[in-house]
N, C-alpha and C positions, 0 to 999 in steps of 0.2 A: 479290415477297415482301420485306417489310422486314426483313432480318436472320434470325438463326437462330431467334429467339422466334417470329417471324411465320410461319416455315415450319414450326415445331413445332407451333403453334396450329391452322394449316390442315390439318394430317395428320389422317385418321380413326383412330379408336382402334386399329383392327388395325394400321395402318401405324405407329403409335407403338410397339406391340408389336415389330413385326418390325426397326424400326431401334434400338430400345434395347438390344437384344442381340447385334448384329452383331459388335462389336468382341470380347465375350467368347466368342462362339462360335468365331470364327477363331483366338484365342490358341492353343488347342490345336495347329491346324494349323501355325502359325508355329513350335510347340515341335520339331515333327518334319520339316517341308519342307525344310530346310537340311542335315538331318543323317541323312536314311535311307540314303543311298547309303554314308555313313561308318559306320553302324551295320553295313550288310549285309556291307561288305568288312572293316572293321578289328576289328569286334565280334564278329561270327557267322563271320569268316574265309572268306566267299564270294570265288571269284575275281572280280576288278574287272570284267572283261568279263560274266561272269554278273550281278553286281550291276547293272550298267548296263542289261542287258537285261531282268532283273526290273523295275526302275524303269519301263522304257517300257510295262510292262504296264497301268500307270494310264491312260495316255493312249490307248493302242490300245483297251482295253475301254471306256474312256469314249467315244470315238469310235462304236464298235459299238453301244453301248448308247442313245446319243443319239436316234436316229431312231425306234426303237419307243419309247423313252420319253416323246418328244413325243406319239406317237399315244395312248400310255395316259393321258398327263395329259389330254388332250382328253376322252378316254372316261370316266376314274375321276375326273378332278380332280387338281390338283397336290398337295392335302394327302396324299391316300393314297400317291401315288408317292413323295413326299419322304419319308414315314414309312419305306417299305420302303428307300428309299436311305440314311437315316440309320443305319438297323438293319444294312445291309450295312457301312457305315463303322464302327460301332462293333465288329462281330464282326471285321472286317479288322484294325483297330488292335489288338485283343486278341491275334490270331493273331501279329501281326508283334513284339509284344512278347515273345513266347516261342518265336520261329521259329529253331529250331537248325538246321534242314533247308531246303534251297531250296525243296522243294515246299510247305512250310506257308507261307513267304514269299510265294510266288507266288499261292497260294490267298488269302492276307491281302490283296494287292495288286490281285489281280482284284476282290475284294469292295470296296476303296477306289475302283477304276476305274468300278464299277457306280454308286456314290453320285457320282463325278465326273461320269458321263455324264447323271445324271437331275437333279442338283442346280441346274445353270446354267438349263435351260428351266423346271424346276420352280419356282424361288424367282422368276426374272423372271415367269412368268406369275402368279404370287401376287402380287408387288408391282403387276404392271399392273391386276389385278383389283380391287385395294384402293385405289390412287392413280390419279386420272386427270388429264387436261389438262397443262399447264404444270408442275405440282406433280410429275409422273412423271419428267421429266427431271431436276429439282432432286434428287429421291430417289435415282435411280440414279447421280448423281454423288456424294450425301453417303454413299450406302450403300458406294461403292467406296472412298471416303477410310477410312471405319472398318474395311473389311475390310483395308486396307493397314496401318492402325493397330495391329489385332490380330495380323496375322501379323509386323508388324515387332517389336512388343513380345516376341511369343513368340520369335520368332528370337534377340532379344538375351538373353532369360531363358534360353533353351536354350543358347545359347553360353556363358554362364557356368556353366551346371549340369552338362551332360553331361561325362562322361570316358571315354574309351576303354578305360582301365584299370579302370573300374568299371561292368560291363555293366548294373548294376541300374539307373544313372542313365537308361541308354536305355529299359529297360523302363518306368520310371515315365514317361517323357514320351509313350510311345504309350499307356499306359492313362490318362493325362489327355487326349491327344487322343481317346481312345475315350469318355471321360466327357463331353467336350465336346459331343458328339451328342446328349446327354440334354437339353440346353437348348432347342434348336429342337424338339424332340419334344414336350416339354412345352408349347410354345407352339401346335403343331398340334394337340395333343390337348386342350389347354384353351382360351386365349382366341381361337384362330384356327379352332377346330372347326366354326364356321358358315360360313367363307368357302369361296365355289364359285368356281372358275375355269373349270368346264365349263359350257356354254350347254345348255339343255334340247333346244333344235332351232337349225338354221342361222338366220343373221340373215335378215332380209327380202330376196327376191330372190336368195337364196345356196342353191345345189342341196346335196344332202348330200355330194355328191363333191367340192363346190369347195374343200374344206378340206384335200383330200388332197396328199401331197409333190409329186407331179407336177405339179399345177395351181398349187401355190405357187412352185416354182423356175422355171416357166415365165413369171412376171410379170416384166417387164424391171427394176422397181425392185428386186425381190428378188434378180435376178441380179447388179446391179451393187452393190448394199449388200453381199452376200454375198461377191463377188470383192473389194470394198473391205476387208471384215473379214478375208479370208484374206491379204491381202498385209499389212496392218496389222500382224497377228499374226506374220507371217514375219519382218517387219524390228522387231517390238516384243518381245512377250513370249517368242517363239521364239529370240530372242538373248540373254535375260537370264540363263538358266542355262548356255549354251553360248557364242556367239560373243562376247558382251562380256567374260567373265572371262577366256576363252582370248586374247583380242586384248590385254587389259590386262596378262596375265602375259607373252606371248610377245613381244608388239611394244612395248607401252609399258614393259614391265619394272618394273612396280611390285609391291609385296608384298602379300600376300594382305590385310594389314590395311587398305590402301587400298581394295581392292574391297569390304570390310566397310563402310568409312565410306561408299563410294558407295552402297551399298543403303540405308544408314541416310539418306542426304541425299535419295534417292528418296522414301522414306515420309515424311520430315519436309515435304518441298516438297507433296507430294499432301495431307497433313492440313493444312497452313497455308493452302494456295491454293485447295482444292476449292470452299469455300462462296463465296469472292470472285469465283471464275471463273464459277461459276453465276448469280451476280447480274449479271455483265457481258453472259452470253450468252442470258440470258432472252428470249425474244420474237425472238432472231435466227435466221436461216436455219441449220438444223444442217449443212447441206452446207458453207457457208461457214466455219462453225466447223471442219469436218473439214479443210478446206483449208489454214487457218491451221495447224493440228495437223500437217498433212503438212510444211510448211515449218519447223515448230519441230523436228520430228524429223530432217529434212534436216540443219539446222543442227548438232543433236546429234551426228550420226554424223560430221559434217565435224571437229567438236572431238576426238571420239575418235580419228579418223585424224591429226590433228595431233599426238597425242601419241607417234605412232610416229617423228616426226622429232626428238624428245628423249628417247628411251628412258632410262629409270632414274632420272631426274631429278626434282626438286621440282615443275617445271613439269609434268611428264608426270602425276605425282601428282594436281596440281590439276586437270588437263584431265580424267582418269577421273572424278573426282568431279562436275566441272561437266558432263561428258556426261550422269550419271545425274540431276543437279538439271534440266537443261533437258529431258530425256527425259520426266521426271516432269511437268513443265508441259505437255507434249504430252497426256500421259495424262488430265489433269484436264480437256482439250478433247473427248477421244475418249469417254471412259466414259460420261458424261450422254446423249450424241448417239445413238450406233449403237444401243444396246438400245431408246432411245425411238422411233426411225424403225421398227424391226421391229415393236414393239408397237403403234404406230399403223396401221401397215399390215394389221394382224391384226384379227381378230374374236373374241370369245369362244368362238366355236365351233372356232376352229383357233389359238389362241394359244399352245398348248404346241408345236404342230408349228412354227411361225413361229420361236419361241425355240429349238428343237431345230435347226433350219437356222442360226441365229446361232452356237449352241454348235459344229455340227460345222464351220462356216467358220473359228471360233476356233481349235477343236482341231487342224484341218487345218494351219493356218498354224503353229501351236506345235511341231507334229511335223517339219514341212518346213524349219522355221528352223534348228534345230541340226545337222539331215543337210547342208544347203548350207553353214553355216558351218564344219562339220568338215572337208568336203573341201576348200574353198577355203584355210583357214588351214593345214590338214596339207600342201598343196603350196606353201605359201610365197606365195599369192597375196593378200597383206595389203591392197594397194592396190585390187585387184580387188573383196575383200569389202567395203570401204568404199564403193567406186563403186556396186556393186549395192545396197546398203542406201539409197543417197541417190536412185539413179535409182528405187527402188521407193517410196519416200517422195514424190517429185515425181508417180509414177503415181497414189499415193492422191489426190493434189489433182485429177488429171485425172478419176478416177472419181467424185469427190465432185461435180464439175460435171455429168459425164454423168447421175449420180443426180438432181441437183437438177431436171432437165428431165423426170423421169419420175415425180416425187411431187407430191402437191397441197401448196399453201403450210402447209395445217394439219398435214401429215403432216412437214413440214420445219421445224415447230416456229414457225411464223408466227402470230402471235394476230390473227384477224379482228377489225377495229373493229365495235364493238356499234353497231347502229343509234340513232340520236337520237330518244328518245321525247317529244313535245311534252306 
């Protein structure tokens, strides 16, 4: 694909609609994501432990809902299930905006968790139904960059706007996040209302039960890619809100402003490099790209570990920011490849369930990551923490090679040569 213009021209109309609104949709999430626990604790006065427990409801409910959500997507279509999820998110944010009691906040966060559980498999199934072939891998990558852009800009705006001394500022950002759900709802009810993700019948040679979760997770390729996803999330996003900031503060001894700059660097690298990376990996084996990503992440964790040797210095601050920049480069390699493998393994008859398996592996790693980080860092095992992260990264590389032996070249992103016609 020759540049962003060529990619845009190659997209079907439905794909353009989906992609053109991603950053705006996620802006609202960026406004609230970094500040929800601050809101619950400092504005509403909930105990910090209770606030943390309430925050955990999103991930737990999302994990519970993912499985049934995938089945419902395959039965009724992603569009209908996504609309239900978006309504839940809208109501959840409105409740949070006025949650003066923990029970009200809990209900709001449960509703947000419902959307969290169905949105990943739902939107991935929708994308895979609209975009096919090598274009699909590029789409997943650019979509990821735009999600980061929206969340990043939202976080910056929210950081300047909210004030714990003015509770109404927090009410406003939650209401804006609620209103942001209206954008994808308008798309699903309007330009995308005819898009179908469910097949009328199983694919040729596939029985009705072949798309069940038990059959899916028994496939060796699914086992390996799901294990890889879990470990990648454990060392990746599972540490972004827990292990990384805790290590940066306790071990590297950098100020919170440095951590903020590090997250900004992460977003900037993703937005600037994602399309260039997509051009370089097009037609390459996805498992080899994952292997490179694993090495890049291992280097990033070693960089962060080195900051502990010079705590509280300018070098430590540079190392913390460099960690997030190098880590972001690895993200640009991971995000286009893993969802594409899942969706190329799936058929239209079971695409929702395949994406639900992907989502469950993602969420499981994201839940386990902070637990492990909290235990290791709380016991002063800083070097062990870094060592575990590096070993897990190298394990991802091994799993990628194991996955390569269990998927076809086409699923692995290799473009088959076309026969020459005289």
